[in-house]
N, C-alpha and C positions, 0 to 999 in steps of 0.2 A: 666778490663784486657787490653783491647786494648788501653784505655786512658793512662794507666801507661806506655805502650810500646812507645806511641807517645811522652810522656813527656821525656822519657829516650833518645829517638833519638834527640829531640830538644836540650837537655842539651849537647849533643855531638857536636852541631854546634857552632862554635865560633862566637863572635859578628862581626868580619870583614865579615864573610860569610853572616851573617844576614843582615848587611848593604848593601852588594853587591846585595843580592837578592831583598831587598827593592827598591834599585835603578833600578834594571831590571824591577820590577813590575811597578814602577812609569813611567819609559820611555815607556814601552809597553802601559801603560794606556794613556799617552799623545799622542803617535802615533795613538792609536786606536781612541781617541777622534778627532784627527786631520783628520783622514780618514772619520770618521762618520759625522763630522760636518765641512766640508770645508768652506772657506770664500765664501759668496754669491757674485758672479761676474757678474750676469746677467745684472745689470744696466750699467756696463762698456761696454757691447757689443750691447746695443740698442741705437744707436746714430743717430744724424742727418747726412746728406750726402751733400757734395758739388760737383756739376758737373761743370767741367771747359771745355774750348775748347781745341783744340789740342796743343795750345801754353801755356796752363795753365791759361788763362784768365777766371775769374769766370763767369758762366752762370746762374745757378739756384741752390738754396739751398732748401733742403727738411727737414722738421722738423722730429724729432724722432717720432715713433708711439705713444708715450704718450703725444705728443703735445709740448714737450720741445725742445729748441734749445740746442743741446749738441753734439759737434763734437769731434770725436776721435783725440787724440793729438799724434804726433810724435815729440820727443824732438829735432830732427834735424831741424824741421820746426818752432821752437820757438826762438825768439830773445835770444841769450845767456846772454845778459845783464839783461834781465828780470829774467832768471833762477837764476843768481848769486844774484840779489837783493832779490828775494823771499826766497831763502835758508837763507840768512843773517838775514832777518826779522823773518821768521816763525820757522826755525829749524837749527841753525848754526852748530850743531853737526850731521846733517842728514847723512853725509857720513860715520860717525864713529859708530853710535849706531846700534843696531839690532832690531829696531822697537820702543823701549821705552828708553827715555832719563831719567834715574833715577835721575841724578843730577838736571835736569830741573824740575822734579816733586817735589823733595824735596824743591827746591828753590821756586817754585810756592806755595807750601803749607805754607812755612814760610812767604812769602810776603802776602799771603791772610790772614793768622792769625794775622799778625801785622796790617793790614789795616782793619780788621773786616769785610771784604767782599772778594768775589772772584776777585782777580786781574788778574790772568792768570791761564789757566788750565794745563799748562805744556804738552799739547798734541804735539806729533811730527807730521811731515807731514804724516808718515805712519799711525799713530793713527787717524788722521783726515780723511785719505783715508778710513780706516776701518769704521769710523762713517758714511761717505757718502754712502758707499756700503750697510750699514745696519743701517739706522737711528733708534735711540732709545731715550727715555727720558733722560735728563741730570741728572744723579745721580751716586752714588758710584758704584752701580752694573753695570751700563752701562760703567763706566770707566774701570772696570775690564775686561769686554767683549772686549772693544777696545784694551786693552793691549794684550789680548789673540789673537784677530784677527790680530793685528799688527805683532805679532810674526809669525803667519801663512803666512802673506803676504811676510815678509822678507825671509822666507824659500822658497817661490815659485817664487819670482821675483827679478830681479836686482834692484839696486837703481834707475836707469834711467827708468825702467818699472814702478816702484812705482810712480815716478814723473809724468809719462805720465798718469797714472790712476788719480792721484790727480788733474792734470790740465784739465782732461776731465770732472771731476765731481764737481769741486768747484762751489758753488752757487754764482750767481751775481745779484740776485733779479728777481722777476717775474718768467718767464719761461726760463731764461738764466742760463745755466750751462757750466762751462769750459771756459778757457781763450780764445779759438778761437771764441766761440759764443759771448762773451763779447766784444772782439775786433771788430768783424764785426758789432755788434749792436751799439756800442758807437762811434767807430772811422771809420767804413766803410772799413776796410781792414783786412788782415790776421795779426796774431801776430808774424810774422817773423821779422818785423822791427818796433820797438816801440820807441817813444820819452820818455824823462825822466818823463814828466807829465803823460803820458799814463802808464808807468811802475808803478809809485806811485799809480795811481788810481786803477789799476788792482790788486795791493797787498792790498789796503785798503778795497775795497768793500766786499770781502768774509768774513771779520771779523764781519760785521753787514750788510748783503746784502740788507735787506728791509729798514733799517733806513738810509742807505747811498746812496740809488739809486739816481744818478744824474738827472734823468728825473723827479723825484718826490720831492726829497729833495736836491737840488743843494748846499745849504749852508752846510749841514752835509757832503755831498760828498767832497766838497772842503776842509773843515776843516780836514777831515780824510786823504785826499790825501796829503795835505801840511805837516801834522804831519809825515806821512810815508817818505816824501821827506827829512824832517829834520833828521830823524833817519838814512836814507841811507847816508846822507851827513856826519853825525857823525861817521858812520861806515867806511867812506872812499870809499863807493861804488860810490856815486855821487861826482864829483869834487867840489871844493870850489865855492860858489856862485850859484850852481845849484838849491838849495832849494829856494832861492829868486826868481829865474827866473820861477820856477814851480808855486810859489805862485802868480805870476803876471798873470797867465793864467786862463781863465775860464774853468769850467768842461763842458762836452757835454750837451747841453740843452735838448736833446731828443734822443730817440732810433731811429736808422736808419733802413730802410727796408733791409732785406737780398737780395742777388742777385736774380733776378726774370726774366731772359731773356731766349730766346729759350725754351719757355714753353714746347711744345710738343717734340722737339728734345732732350732736356735734359731728359725728362721722358722716351723716348725710349732708350736712352743710359743707364739709370739706370736700366731699366727693362731687358736689355739683358746681365745680369751678376750678380755677388754678390752685395748685398746692402752695398756699401762702397763708399768712395770718388772716383769719376770717372774722368779720363781725356778722354773726348770724342773725336771723330774724327771731330766734328763740327769746323768750322772756324767762330769766333765771328764776324769779319768784314763782311764777306759775309752774314752771318745769318742776321745781322742788315739791310743790304742793301735789301735783299730779303723780309724781313718783311715789310720794308717801301714800296717797290713796290707792294706787295700783298695788303696792306691796301689802298694805293692810287687807285689801279685798281678796287678793290672791291667797294670802295665808289663811284667811277664813274659809276658803274653798278646798284646801287640802294641799299636800306637798307637791302634787304633780300638775298644778294649775298655773297657767301663765295669763297675763293680761297686757294688752297693748292699747295705746290711745294716741289720738292725734287732734290738735286744735289748729284751725286755719282761719286767718283773718280774711274775710271774703273780699273786701275792696282791693286788697293788694295780693291776695293768695299767699301771703306770708305765713309760714309755719311758725306758730307761737309756742307750741310745746309738742314734743314727740317722746312717748314712752314706748320704746321698742319691746321691753319685757318688764315684768314686775321686779325681777332681780336676776343678776347674772349668777347668783348662787343657787338658783332653782333650775330644774331640767329645761334645757333649751334656752336659757336666759341670755346666752351670748349672741343669739340670733335676733336680728331686728325683725320682729313679727309684723310690723306695719308694712313691710316690703315683701311679704310672702303671700302668694296667691292662696286664697281659701274660698270655700263656697260662701257666697254672701247671703244665702237664705232668701228671705223676702225683702231685703233692702232695695232691690231693683224695681219693685212694683210701682213706686211713685213715678218712675220714668216711663214705664209702659203706658200708664194712664195718661201721662202728659202728652205722649205722641198720639194717643187715641183722641185726646182733646184737639190737638193740632189738626188731625185729619177730619175732624167733624163727625166722627163715628160714635162719639160719646161725650157726655158732659157730667158734671158732678151729680146732677139729679137724674141721669139716665138710669132706668131700672134694668137689671139683668137677672137672669135666673141662676141661682146658686143651687144647682141640682146635679146629680151624677151625669157625667158626660164622657164621651170617648172621642179623642182627637187622633185619627189615623193610628190607632193602636196604643196611644198614650192615654191613660185613665188617671188623672190626678184626683187627689182627695184633699179635703180640708184638714188642718192640723189635728182638730179634735174629732175627725171622722163624722161630723154632722153636716147637714145641709140646711140652709135658711130659706130656700125658696126665692121669692121675688125681693131683690134688694137694690138699693141705690149704689151707684159707683162710689160715692163718698163714704158710705157705710162699709162697703166691701174693702176699701183701702184702709180705713181707720181700724177695722177689725181683722185685717190681713187675711181675707178669704181667698182661697187658692183658685177655685173654679172661675170666678169672674176675671182674675188676673190672667189666667191661661187663655180664656176666651178673648180678652183684649189683645194679648200677644198674637194669637192666631189671626186676628183681623189686621193688626199692624204689620205682621210679618216678622218671624224670628230672625231671619237673615238680615233684614233691614235694621231691626233693633240692635243686633250685634254690631253691625257696621257703624251705626250711630254712636254707640258706646266707644268703639275703637277710635273713631275720628275725634271724639271728645277727649281722648287720652286715657281711656279705661278699656283696654283690649281684653275681652273674655278669653280664658284658657279652657279648652275642652279636653277631656280625657279621650284616650284612644289614639288612632293614627293621626298623622298630620293633616289628612284631608277631612277630618271630622267636621261636620257643619253644625251650625246652631240649630237647636230644637226648642220646642215649647217648654221643656224642662228649665230653660233659662229663666223663666218667670219665677221659679221656686228655688233658684240657686244652683242650677245645673251647669255652672261654669265657674272658673276660678277668677277672683279679683283680689287685689290687695287693699288694705285699709287706706293707703295713699290714693289709690284710684277711686275708691268710694268718696274720699274727701274732695277730689276733683269734681265728681258728679254732683254731690250735695252743695258744693260751692257754686256750681252753675245754677242749681235750683234756687239758691239765695241771691243770685245776681241776674235775675231776669232771663235765665236760660242760656247764658253764655259761659262756655267752658274754657278755662285757661290752665296752664301748668302751675304746679306749686312753686313757690319762691322760697329760697333758703338763705339768701344773703341780702343784707340791708340795701346795698347799692343797686339791687335789681328790682326793688319795690316800685320805684317810679316808672320803670319800663313796663311793669305789669299794668299800670293804669292806662298806658297808651296801646297796649296789645288789644286788638279787636277780638281776639279769641275765635272760637268756633261756636256757632249757635246749635245748641242741642234741642231746644224747644222754644216756643214763643214766650214773650214776657207774660201774656195773659194766662197761658197754661201753667207757667211756673208759679205765678201768684195764686192761681186756684189750687194747685197742689199744696202749696204752703198753707193756705187757709184750711184745707181739709186735714192736713197733718197736725195743725195746731189744735184741732178738735178731738184728737185721739185721746182715749182715756189715760189720765196720768197715773203713774205708779202709786201704789198704796202709800199713804202718809205725805203726799205732796199736794199742795194747793194749786189748782189750775191757774195758769198765768193770767187769764182774763179777770180773775178775782183779786189780783194783787195790784195795788195802785201804781200807775205809771210803769208797769212791767210788760215788756214785750213777751209774747207767748213763744213757747218752744215748739217748733214743728219737728216731730221725731218719727222714726220708723225703726222697728226692731226686726231681727231676723234670726232664724235658727236653721242650721244646715241639716241635711239628711243624716240620720243617725245621731243627732245631738252632738256633733263634733265641734261646731262653731256657734257661739252666742254673740250676736251683734246688737248694737244700738247706734243709730246715726241721727244727727239733729242739725237743724239750722236754728240758731238762737241769736237774735239781733244781728250783729256783724260777724259772727263766728260760726264755723262748722265744727262739730265734735263727732269723732268716730271712736267707738269702744269695741274691742274684741276680747272675748274670754274663751279659753279652751286649753287643750293640751298641745304643746309644741309638736308632739309626734303625731297629732291628728287622731288620737284614740277617742272613742265616743265617751260621753258622760250622760248616761241615760236619764231622761227627764229634765235636763237643765235647758231652759229656753232663754232666748235673748231678752224677753220681757221680764222674766223672773230675776235674772242675774246681771245682765249688761245694762238694762235701763236704769236701775237705781244708781249704778256707778256713773252713768252719763249725767244724771241730774246732779249728783254730788260734785262732779267735775265742773258742771255748768255754773254752780255756785262760785267755785274758785275762779273760773274764767271771768265771771262778772266782777268779782272782788279785785282781781289783779289788773284787768285790762280796761277798766272804766275809771274815770277820775271825777265823775259827777255825783258821787255819793249814793247812787241808786243800787249798789250791789246787793244790799241786804233785802231790799224790797223786790228785787227782780225775780228771784226764785226762792221762795221760803223753804226752810227745812223744818218748820213746825209740824208736830204730829197732826193727824187728820182731825182729832177732836178739837184741837186749838184752832184749826182752820175753820171749822164750823162755828166756833165761838166768834171768830172774826167776821163771819158772814152775817151774824145777827146784829152787828153794829153798823151795817150799811146805812148811810144817811138817806134822807128823802130825795136827794139829788142824784141818786144812783139808779141804774136800771132795776127792774123787778127781780126778785129772788125766787127761783123755783125750788120748792121744798120737796115736791113729789111730782113726777119721778126724778130721781137724781141722774146726773150725767153718767152715761154708760151702763145704766141699769138693764138687767134682763128680766122681763115681765112675763109671768106665766098666765096665758090667756086660754088655756085648754079647758076641757070639761072637767068638772069635779063631781065624782060619784054619778056619772052619767048625765049630769045637768050642765047646761051651758055656763061658761064662766061669767062672773059678775063684772060689770064695767069698772074701770079705774076712776077714782075720784082724784082730780088734779088739785094740787095745793101750792100756794105761793103767797108772797107778800110784796107790797110795793106801794107806789103813790096812787091812791084811789083804787077803784075797782079794776081788776085785771080781766082782759079778754084773752081767751085761749084758742089756739089753733093747732091742728095736727096735720102736718104736710100742707099747710096753707089753708085747710078747711076748718071753719069755726066748729067748735065742739058743742055738744048738747048740754042742757042743764037738767038736773034731777028735780024732784018735787020740792027740795029745799033750796033750789037755786044754785047749787054747787055744780061746777063744770065736771062732766063725766066723759069718759072715752071708752068705747067698746071696739077693740081691734077685731077685724074680720078675717085676717090672715096673718101668718107669721112674717117676720122680716124686720127691717130697720125703719124707724120713724123719727121725724123731727117734731118735737113738742115746743111750742112757742107761747110765751106769756108777754102781753103788751099792756103797759100802764096807760093812764089817761093822758100822759104827755107824749105818747107815741114811742116811748123807749121799749125795746124788746130784749128778751133773753131767751136763748134756745138751748135745748139739750137733745142729744141723740140717744135713743133707747132701742133695745132689741126685744121683740115679742116672740115668745115660744108658744106653740100650740101642741107640741108633742113632747112627751117625757124624754129628756136627754139620756136617761139611763136605758 
């Protein structure tokens, strides 16, 4: 009964309606299948990565996770001549068809039948792309799947996007895929500018990538390349005579290494963002110079020594150079030692004093006692096991005295100081259990910090006390300008600490920055960890922060090796290179001289009358013996200098006396640090810091 009713209704439907219904069902089925079985695109998104410097110079390439070299392609970055030649050879109707060139398939079938073998498959670029996305055995069923997948790709992507997929996945033999990987491996450069012979070879290889590999079968590769060049000349893509010129050239005899510079710096830039081609903030020229210096210096120290260094541009916090180790061929060289926590020694002292300045409990001229003290069971000592008595805070910092630093940390509060560092982005690591708290030993390096974290702190010091994270990618530099950051100290305290550190005694053979014309001074601090395991030097120089660490990767001690002795000279040498590479105003050679000390003194004698006075005695950083001699009181010091007119002399702001000959003299009454000032008749002043001893150091 019901069947008869249904048949009656169907008879009432005309054939046009039936046809329309069938089409609707077919379209719905196709759409459903398309949604249920989309084209597999995962391989197109798992690629190799190239890290370049801030100017686009290649630094290091990273293989894809599957071990293949396969770089994502942007059509704008590929030589247009290559694109034109490729389409003409592989799929001349590529821009017109919708994934399948039925005319080409029919022609290929006729040609193959006439030849009795497969002459060409008639596959379009879109169909080849589908096959590379989903490899299958070569048969009729696979061809039908390719046609289906090609149709799916055409509905989802533009023609240029399909070309980009094709050029990313094309096989070139071995583990090479895509035109960029092939160009780097065979020609040593990107595929943005290609010669005619390179274009012909890159088109010929994918047709039989293993048979035509130039590094293994150069004869086959040359034959295929020359054949493609002839075809392109016949199509009018190559000018007349170009095919003969191509045929006269050899093919590349071997595969070249991919870029492999700035090993740790490139790795850090890649790790700090999406896994894609990266334009890092590194400077290739500076990076190469610092790597050379690091290796030379490390080799001079012995086979077991490593060196790491970091340069940061303060306004943007961009990392301009990173040397994770002196060499991967040395012990521990594969480790990025800028990212390993080490005892920072005395490099945190400037920040202790800065917080004390902020709290109003001390200033640069505040005097503190450098005498034996005990802090709740903790009894620190100075590095040389000597005590200086009454000293200024500025002198205590410049000469890295331990007792005053611990005293200031005790007043600031160790837990508070530790929390301030952590909020700034430099979290101290303490040994022991997880509940271990900060102690006064933090002032002397009793917690672990990395070189990168020290760079964050010293960049804050050079930026008015504001701490911000380091920046590794060029596109993030502008955002760093807008980042308010976290305030670590006041601008006034930061400026005062910089001024004090600029007055620290320079290493032997270096001219103080204030004596070099138009040269900004370098504000630096050194550090040596307990047991001589870590030697540090950190500096703010102009717009850049430099951090240098030297030691053994395994943390073994190196008895007697200090940050001032070994790390500071390296820092100053690297500062010269920073000045040369990162400044364009020609001041690089005047900024930090590398002349020997005797030449520097010769330069001082040529100071013009328009310059401040010159103090000949006592020199900057001198240690003066003022103790008794043979039981008799020490004689006063005669101060000497030269400048415009007669000089007036002051010690800690108090005018000095004159001897019978009218020469300025000074008789220190107690040990400690003093400031000696000479003022000319124009009111220009020059100052030096000296230390007075009244007890035999021995």
